[in-house]
N, C-alpha and C positions, 0 to 999 in steps of 0.2 A: 504493500500500500504506500509506504513512504517513498518508494522510487517513482511511483506514478504521480504522487502529489508534488514531488520535487522537480518534475519535468525530465526525468532521466530518459535519454534517447533510446535506451534498451527496451523501454516499455512501448508497446504498440499504441497507436492513436485510439483504437477501439477499446482496449483495456483501460487506458487512461480516462476515457470518457465515462466508462462504467464506474470506475473508482471515484471520480469526481462527483458523479451523481449520488453515489452511496454516501460519500462524505458530507455532501450538502444536506441530504435527508437526515443524517444523524447529527448534524450541526458540529461535525468534527473539524478541529483546527490544528494545524501543524504547530508543535511546540518548537519555536525558533531556537530556543536555547539548547534543547536536547539535540536537535538536528545539527546545530553548530558544533556541539561537543563531538559528535560522531565524525564530523569533517575536520575537526581541530580548527574551527573558526569561531569567532565571537559574534559574527554578523553585525559588527560595529565598525564605523568609520570615525577616526579622530580628526577633528578640525582644530588646528593649532593656530591661534592668533599670537602675534608678537608685538611687543611694545612699539607704539608709534606716537609721536607728539600730537596731541589734540587739544583744542581749546576747553573742552569740558572734563578733562582729566580721566576720561575713559581709557586713554592710551591705545585706542583701536581706531584705525582709519575708518571714517564713516562709510566709504565705498565698500569696504569689506563686510561691514555689518549688513549692508543692503543685499548681499548675496545669500544670507543665511536662510531666508524663507524658502527660496527655490531649492537650496541644498537639502533642507529637511524633507520637503515634499518628494524630491527625487530619491532620496535614501529610502523613504517609506514605500515608494512605488516598487523598489527592488528588494524589499524585505530587510533593510538594514536600519540600524539605529545610528544617530549622529551624536558623538560625544564631543562637546566643545570645551576647549581648554585654553587658558591664557598663559603664555610663557614669556619668560625673559630670555634674551639671546644668550645670556651667560649660563643658563641651565643646560643640563645634559639631556634635553628632550629627545635627541636623536637616538640615544641609547635606551632610555626609559620605555618608549613606545615600541621599539623593536623586540626587546627582551621580555617584557612583562605580559605580552599577548593581551594588552588592554584593547587592542583594535587590530583588524585585519589589514588596514592601510591608513595612510596619513594624507591629509590635505594641508598644505602650508600656505599661509597668507601673511604677507608683510614681514620682511626680514632685514630692512635697513641696508647697510653696506654689503653688496653682493660679494665683494672680494673677501670679506671676513666670514661670510656665511657659506661660501662655496665648499670649503673643506668638509663641512658636516654633510652636505649633499653627496660629496664623493664617498664618504663613509657609508651612507645609506645605500648607495649603488653597489659598493663592494659587498655589503651584507645581503644584497638581494631583497631589500625592503620594498614594499609596495607603497609608492608615494607619488603625488602630483603636486605641482607648484603653480601658483598664480604668478606670472612674470612676463618675460619677453620671449615668445617662441622663436624669434629670429636670432637670438643671442647665443644659441648653442649651449643653453644651460643643461645641467645634469637632470636626468629623469624626464618624466613627461611634463610638459609645460603648456598651460592654457593661458592665453592673454589676448589683449586687444591689439588692433592695428595701430600701434603708437606712432609709427612713422607717417602713415596715411592721415592720422588725426592731426599731427603737427603740421603737415602740409596744408590741410584744409583750413585750419585755424589761421595760419599765416597768410595763405592766399586770400582769405576773406578780408583780413585787415588791409593787405596791400590793395585789394580790389575796391576798398572804400576810400582810397587815396592816401593812406598812411605810408610813410616812406622811412621812418626811423623806428622800427619795431624792436623793442627790447625783449630778450628771452630770459625768463626768471625760472630757474631750475638747475639742479646739479647734473649737468650732462657729462657723465664720465662712466668708465667701466664699472664703477661701484654701484651705479644706478642705471642699469641697461634700459629700463622703460623710458626714463627721462632722456637718455642719450638718443633713443630712437625718435622721440618727439622733437628733439633738437635737429636731428637729421632731416625731418620733414620741414622744419622751419628753414633750414639751409636750402633744401630743394625748391621751396616756394620762391625764395630770393633768386636762385639761379634761373628758374623759369621766367621770372620777371626782369632778368638782366640787371639785378641789383646786387651790390656788394653787402656782405655780412660784416658788421663792425664788431671787433672784439670788445670794445667798450660798452656795448649794449647787451652783453651776456653776463648775468649775475647768478652765482650759485645760490640755491635755496631748496630746502626740503618742503614736504607737504604740510605746512602749518601757516596759520595767519601771522604768527610772529616773524617767520622767515620771509613772508611776503612783504611785511612792513619794513623789515631790515633791508630787503632788496631795493625798495624805493629810496630809502635813506642812502644806500650805496650809489645808486644812479645819480641822486642829487649831489652827492659829494664829488663824483667824477666830473660833474658839470658837462655831461654830454647831452645834447638835445635828443628827446624822444617824444613821439606822438602816439605810441601804442605799446602795450605790454601783452605778450603771450606768456602766460604762466603755465608751468607744467602740471599744476594741480589747482583745483578749485579753491582749496583753503588758502594757498599762497595768493591766488588772484583776489580773493575777498580781502585778505590782509593788505594787499597792494592798493586796492580801491579805497579802503579806509584811510591809509596813509596819504594817498593823493588828496583826498577830500579834506583831510586835516591841514594840508599845506595850501589849501585854497585852489587846487587844480580840479577842474570839472571833468567828470566822467559821463559821457564820452567826448564832450566838446573839445577839451584840451588833450586828454589822453584816453584812447579806447583800450578796453581790457577784455581779454579772452582767457578762459580757464580750460581745465581738462578734468573730466569725471562725470559731471552733471549730478552732483550731490543735491539733496532736497534744498539745502540752504541757497543754492545758486539761483533758484527761481524767486527767492524771497529777499535777496540782497537789494541794496539801493545804489544804483539801478539794478534791475535783474541782470544776472551775469550770462553773457554769451559763453558757451562752453562746448567742448567735445564730449558727447555722451557715450559712456561705456554701457553696455547692456548687462546690468547686474543679474537679471533673471537667467539669461542665456549663459552667463559666466558660471553661476552656481550649478546649473544643470550639466554643463560641459565638464566641470571639475569632478563632480560625483561620478558621472558615467565613465569618464576616462579612468578613474581609479578602480571602479568595479570591474572594468575590462581587464585591468592588470591583476586584480585579486583573483579573478576567475580564469586566468590563464589565456585570455584572448589578446590579440595584438591591439595596441593603442598608440596613437600618434599625437604629436603636438597639434594644438588647435589655435588658429588665429581668428578672432572674432571681429566683425566689422564695427565701425564707430560712426556716429552721426553728429554733424555740427548743428547745434541749436542756437540760432541767432536771437539775441534779446537786446535789451536797451543799453548794455554797457559798451556796445561797439557801433551803434548806429545813431547818428545825430538826427 
């Protein structure tokens, strides 16, 4: 009976149909824990969040939180539970979840400096652990990576600003190997300039992480450099919102004096003053893709990196 209920291919379709009918009549349900023990599986997926600077002290990037609903539903649809855990990067999480059998696989969200984080991913690969990461599928990261089209989004955001007549567009974000997603967004920014036959000025690039504080600091840095700029493309919504607030405090109007575009489409983007133009990542599709890619790995099927499309949402921060 258990083989028929579990979908074992050795059971014929006719037999499976009879067993399912009998089980429904008897109101029989599979004990997921018992069947998991027989397979040496917990039927649980671990979702690990890592510390991220946020204005509300949750230390979790709001975009990552927006994925959770679709992750829970997708896990349930496949008969898995979702275990959510908050981690510090200094913890030995990569050993704990492999060896304790708390979960059959791991989803990793938010890990800061990739150059510091990469050795732990290498260790997971060596041990044969089942895991997927949210990141940059183009960057050759270890394991299965699901992520957005960061380069395409950076291109569309910058092309939009240039198309409205802006010619001195600052890039606010840490574009380096340590932050491959931001680096790809910067590559799109450069491509848009190249397509418009415009030069990219080093003085208009300012490192910043995904926080309002760093967006504010980036505007202060631009002012200190005394380089003219009429637009800002920030690699995250939080930095863009912080930049807008700093500009307004300095008496500079958004978008009349400086247009601003972000990246993520957090809920706060639509409620900022003015509403923030941004590159929207599909949080629902991201959650589904992460869970399904991991389940494929757990169940021994082939799984590949997934690049999700993005959409530019034009609002008041970039149009006069």
